[in-house]
N, C-alpha and C positions, 0 to 999 in steps of 0.2 A: 503495499501499500504505500504510497505516496501523498500527500497533502500539495492542494493548488487551493488559488484565493481565486475563489467567481471574480467579474469581473465588478456585479455589485458589491460586493463588500467580505460577505461572509469565506472562509475557509471550509475543505469539506476534504475528505484521504478518499483517493481515486484507489483501486485495483489495476495497478499498470499491465497486467495481463492481459486484460480487457482492449486495449486502445490498439487501434487498428492507425489511427496516421494522427499527424501534430500539422496543421497548420499554420502560416504566418502569413495573415489578410489585412490589416495591419494584426491586427486580434490575435491571441493564440488562441485556433481552436483543436480543442482536444475531439477525436472522432472517436468513442469505440466501437466494437466488432458487430451494435447490434444496432449502427445507427445512429444513435445517441448522440450529441454535442454538447461539448463543456466552452463557453467562454471564459478563459481566463486570464488573471495578469502578467503571468509569469512570461519571460519571452520564451519561445521553442529549445534554445540551448539550455537553460536553467530543468524545464520539464525534462528533457533528455539524463541529464546530472542526477536528477531525481531516481529517476529510473535504474539508471546505472548505479544508486547507490546502492538502492533499495534491491536490486537483486544481487549484488556483491556481496552485500550484509548477510543476506540469506546463506548462500554460498558458506560464509563465515559460520555460519552458526549450523548448518550441516555438517560443516567441518569437523567444528569444535565437540557438536554432539556425538558424530564416527569417533572419536576420539578419545573419550570417555567411556563409551559404552563398552561391557564387558566383551572379552572375545567370545565368537561362537563358537562353540564346540561340534564337533562332525557326529552325524548318525551311525552306531554302529552295530551289526549284526550278530545279533546274538543267539546261537543257536544250543539246543538244548531241549531235555524235557520238557512240557509245557507245565505237568504237574510240581517240577520242584521247584 
């Protein structure tokens, strides 16, 4: 999620995975994959930087979680009498 500012003032959080394109006409218009559009005060470069920062933060968090996770144990076949 990234935070952006609507042209009329209020901030909102946007799932950046849903962005189809960003246009500067001269206002910045963020178009989502479902066709919904948001006019925001941030320039295109700032929106792209926020997307980049959000995604790199997710990658860093995933790596940290992976490093802290206990090592996976492999499954082993145990043969023998099922009544034992």
